[in-house]
C-alpha positions, -999 to 999 in steps of 0.1 A, spaced: -89 -299 -340 -126 -310 -354 -155 -286 -344 -165 -318 -322 -139 -317 -299 -140 -280 -294 -176 -283 -272 -161 -317 -257 -131 -295 -244 -150 -270 -230 -174 -295 -212 -146 -311 -196 -128 -277 -187 -160 -269 -169 -165 -301 -152 -129 -295 -139 -138 -259 -127 -167 -272 -107 -149 -299 -93 -120 -276 -81 -146 -251 -69 -158 -280 -47 -123 -291 -34 -116 -253 -22 -149 -250 -3 -139 -286 16 -105 -273 24 -114 -238 34 -125 -247 70 -88 -261 76 -73 -232 60 -94 -207 80 -84 -223 115 -50 -222 103 -51 -186 91 -64 -177 127 -37 -199 145 -9 -183 124 -23 -149 133 -28 -152 168 8 -167 170 26 -140 147 7 -112 160 6 -122 195 -34 -115 197 -53 -111 227 -80 -134 231 -107 -106 224 -84 -98 194 -88 -133 180 -128 -137 186 -129 -102 165 -109 -114 139 -124 -146 136 -159 -130 133 -142 -104 107 -127 -134 86 -157 -156 90 -182 -125 77 -155 -125 47 -158 -158 40 -196 -161 40 -194 -132 12 -169 -149 -7 -188 -181 -5 -218 -166 -22 -199 -147 -53 -186 -186 -57 -220 -200 -54 -234 -177 -79 -209 -186 -106 -212 -219 -97 -249 -213 -109 -236 -196 -137 -211 -224 -149 -238 -252 -145 -262 -232 -167 -233 -228 -191 -230 -264 -190 -267 -272 -196 -264 -249 -224 -235 -268 -237 -247 -301 -231 -280 -292 -246 -264 -279 -278 -244 -311 -283 -275 -330 -278 -285 -312 -308 -256 -321 -332 -244 -356 -319 -262 -390 -324 -271 -405 -296 -244 -429 -295 -219 -400 -302 -230 -384 -271 -232 -413 -250 -194 -418 -257 -186 -379 -246 -205 -385 -214 -187 -416 -205 -151 -395 -214 -163 -365 -192 -172 -388 -162 -142 -405 -166 -120 -372 -165 -138 -361 -136 -132 -394 -113 -96 -392 -129 -97 -355 -115 -113 -364 -83 -88 -391 -75 -56 -368 -84 -69 -345 -58 -69 -369 -30 
């Protein structure tokens, strides 16, 4: 594997990671409702219990989202550093090819999740 291939792969991994995090956030609301419904049924929660459980799980969700948002910011910072480093090494033509490849991979990953 060439020294130019490794940064490209790292960039693709970062793009994929960010897109997965976005997809997970979109599915969280539906999954949250399903969890509450399942708990209500399986544990035979009263209306009062359901309301309290929902409040507890919503509080947890907000805390988890805050952690993911912080990690997303870190990933974006790493992506920017990587892109800046690559721009310093690659020719403009090579950088354009790499960015096109990243867009293609990102689009392909997004289409596979649908």
